[in-house]
C-alpha positions in Angstrom: -5.1 13.8 5.6 -5.2 15.7 2.7 -8.2 14.0 0.8 -11.0 14.7 3.7 -10.1 18.2 3.2 -11.1 18.1 -0.5 -14.1 16.4 0.5 -15.2 18.2 3.3 -15.0 21.4 0.9 -16.8 19.5 -1.5 -19.5 19.1 0.6 -19.5 22.3 2.3 -20.0 23.9 -1.3 -22.7 21.2 -2.3 -25.0 22.1 1.0 -25.3 25.6 0.5 -27.5 24.0 -2.9 -29.6 21.3 -1.8 -30.0 18.8 1.5 -28.7 15.5 1.8 -26.6 12.7 3.4 -23.7 11.3 2.9 -22.8 7.4 2.5 -18.8 6.4 2.2 -17.6 2.7 2.0 -13.9 2.1 2.3 -11.0 -0.1 3.3 -10.2 2.4 6.0 -12.4 4.6 8.2 -9.7 5.8 9.8 -7.0 8.6 9.3 -3.8 8.1 8.5 -3.2 8.5 12.1 -5.3 5.4 12.7 -8.2 8.0 14.1 -11.8 6.7 13.3 -13.6 9.3 10.3 -16.3 8.8 13.0 -14.1 10.5 15.8 -12.8 13.8 17.1 -14.9 17.6 17.0 -16.7 17.9 13.9 -16.2 14.6 12.3 -16.5 13.7 8.2 -19.2 11.0 9.3 -21.0 10.6 12.0 -21.1 6.8 12.3 -20.0 3.3 11.5 -23.3 1.9 9.6 -22.2 -1.7 8.5 -18.4 -3.7 8.7 -17.9 -6.8 7.2 -14.6 -8.3 8.1 -11.5 -9.3 6.2 -12.2 -12.9 7.2 -15.6 -12.9 5.8 -14.4 -11.8 2.3 -11.4 -14.2 2.8 -14.6 -17.0 3.6 -16.1 -15.9 0.6 -13.5 -16.0 -1.8 -14.4 -12.4 -2.6 -10.4 -11.6 -0.6 -7.2 -13.5 -1.6 -5.2 -13.9 1.3 -1.5 -12.7 2.4 0.9 -15.4 3.0 4.3 -14.5 3.6 7.2 -16.8 3.4 8.5 -20.3 4.7 11.6 -18.5 5.2 12.1 -16.1 7.8 13.2 -12.4 5.3 16.8 -12.3 6.4 16.8 -8.3 5.2 15.1 -6.0 8.0 15.2 -2.6 7.4 15.6 -0.9 11.1 14.1 2.3 11.6 15.4 3.1 15.1 16.7 6.7 16.4 14.2 7.8 13.2 11.9 11.0 14.2 8.1 10.9 13.3 6.8 14.2 11.7 2.9 14.2 11.6 2.8 10.9 13.2 5.0 8.6 10.3 8.2 7.9 10.2 10.2 11.1 9.2 10.1 10.4 5.9 14.0 12.3 4.7 15.2 10.7 7.6 13.0 7.0 6.8 14.6 7.6 3.0 18.2 7.7 3.8 17.6 4.7 6.2 16.1 2.2 4.0 17.9 2.9 0.7 20.9 0.9 3.0 18.9 -2.1 2.3 17.6 -1.3 -1.5 20.4 -4.2 -2.9 20.0 -6.7 0.1 16.4 -6.7 -0.1 16.1 -7.0 -4.3 18.5 -10.0 -4.4 16.6 -11.2 -1.6 13.3 -10.4 -3.3 14.2 -12.5 -6.4 15.1 -15.3 -4.7 11.5 -15.4 -2.5 9.4 -14.6 -5.2 10.8 -16.7 -8.1 7.9 -17.9 -8.4 5.6 -15.2 -8.6 4.6 -13.9 -12.1 3.4 -10.2 -11.2 4.5 -7.9 -7.9 4.6 -4.1 -6.6 7.0 -2.8 -5.0 6.2 0.0 -2.1 8.7 2.4 -1.1 9.3 5.4 1.0 10.2 8.3 -1.9 10.6 8.4 -6.1 14.7 8.6 -5.6 14.3 5.2 -3.0 11.7 3.3 -6.2 14.8 4.9 -9.1 17.6 2.3 -7.1 15.1 -0.5 -7.0 14.0 -0.5 -9.9 17.7 -0.3 -11.3 18.4 -3.2 -8.5 15.8 -5.3 -9.4 16.7 -4.6 -13.2 20.1 -5.9 -12.5 18.4 -9.2 -11.7 16.7 -9.6 -14.7 13.5 -8.7 -13.2 11.5 -6.3 -16.5 10.5 -3.9 -13.7 9.0 0.5 -14.4 9.0 3.0 -11.7 4.8 4.5 -11.7 4.1 7.4 -9.5 2.5 10.5 -9.1 5.5 12.2 -11.2 5.7 9.7 -13.6 3.9 11.3 -17.3 0.7 9.9 -17.3 1.0 8.8 -21.3 4.3 7.0 -20.0 1.8 5.5 -16.8 -0.8 4.3 -18.4 2.4 2.4 -21.3 3.9 0.9 -17.8 0.7 -0.7 -16.4 -0.5 -1.9 -19.9 2.6 -3.6 -20.2 2.2 -5.1 -16.4 -0.9 -6.3 -17.1 -0.1 -7.6 -19.8 3.0 -10.0 -18.3 5.6 -8.1 -20.8 6.6 -5.8 -16.9 7.1 -8.4 -14.0 7.4 -6.1 -11.7 6.2 -2.3 -10.7 7.6 0.5 -8.1 5.9 2.9 -6.3 5.6 5.0 -3.8 1.8 5.7 -3.2 -1.3 3.2 -3.3 -1.2 3.2 -7.4 -4.8 4.8 -6.8 -5.1 6.4 -10.7 -5.8 3.9 -13.5 -4.4 0.9 -11.7 -6.8 -2.3 -12.2 -4.5 -5.7 -12.1 -6.0 -7.7 -10.0 -3.6 -10.5 -10.6 -1.1 -8.9 -8.4 0.3 -11.4 -6.7 3.6 -10.5 -4.2 3.7 -7.2 -2.1 7.6 -5.8 -2.1 7.0 -4.0 1.4 10.3 -1.2 1.9 8.3 1.3 3.2 8.4 1.2 6.5 5.2 2.8 8.4 3.5 4.1 11.6 0.0 4.8 9.2 -2.7 1.8 9.4 -3.8 3.4 6.1 -1.3 3.3 4.4 -0.2 -0.1 5.2 -3.6 -1.3 4.5 -4.0 0.4 1.6 -0.4 -1.7 0.3 -1.5 -4.6 1.5 -5.0 -4.6 -0.5 -2.7 -4.0 -4.2 -2.5 -7.9 -3.4 -5.9 -9.3 -1.9 -7.9 -8.8 -5.2 -9.2 -12.1 -6.3 -8.4 -13.8 -10.0 -8.4 -16.4 -12.0 -5.7 -18.7 -11.3 -4.5 -17.1 -8.2 -4.5 -18.2 -4.7 -3.4 -16.2 -2.4 -0.3 -13.1 -2.6 2.9 -13.3 -1.3 3.6 -10.2 1.6 7.1 -9.8 1.6 7.4 -7.1 4.5 11.2 -5.9 4.7 9.8 -3.9 7.8 8.9 -4.6 11.2 5.4 -3.1 10.1 3.1 -6.4 10.0 4.8 -7.0 13.8 4.2 -3.3 15.0 0.5 -3.4 13.1 -0.9 -6.8 13.1 -2.6 -8.3 9.7 -4.6 -6.4 8.2 -8.0 -7.8 9.1 -7.0 -7.0 12.8 -6.3 -3.1 12.5 -9.0 -1.2 14.2 -8.9 2.6 14.3 -9.1 4.0 17.7 -10.7 7.2 19.3 -9.1 10.8 18.9 
C-alpha cells in the first residue's frame, strides 16, 4: 500500500546516513491483499520475531471481545456481481450498492444498539457516510461525520464531543487513525463490505480497546465480511 512505499522511501534515505535495523509493531502484519509483509521480493521486513495471539490478549483483559447480536441481522448488503479492483470491491460499484441498504441498516442499528453508548460506523465512501449521518440523526442519534476530508478543527471538535458523550455516533470511511483515542467505543456498525483483512482488522480493533465499565463491544456487520474472513483472531496472512 501507499504507507509501505513511504516507509521504504524513508528507510532508504536513512540508510544513506547510518547503519540500522528495523523493528515494527503492528496488528496487521500483511498488506491489504493479505500477503505477509515478510513475503515476496525485497520485503519490508525479513521475518516475524514474536506474535501475541488475540486470544491471549483477551484472556489477560488487555482487549475487549467483540460480540454479535443475539438476533440475526436482517439487513445484509449483497455484493454479488460487484467487480474486484486491486484486490477489493470496486469502490464506485460498492458505494452504489451500499447506498440502497443504508435506510434499513440505520433503522436496525438503532434497535440493536439501543443499550450502547459510543458507536463508530464504517462506510465505503464519503457520500455513503454523509447519507448515514442524516439517517441516524433522523432516528434521534447524535451523529457526526469524521473522515480525511473533514477540516482539522471540525474533526477535533467532533472527536472531543464524541469522547465527552455529546455525540453518540461517529461515521467514517477509514480507520480514524489521526488524533483518535476513545477506548470506550462499545459498538461498531460495519457497512463496508471488504475483501481486505487489513481494513477488517483495523475497523474491528476500534472497538476492542478496554475501558472502565466496558465489558465488550457489539459488532454489527451488515455485510458478509465476518463470514468470509472469519473472526479477527483467526486472520492470517498468505505467501505471495
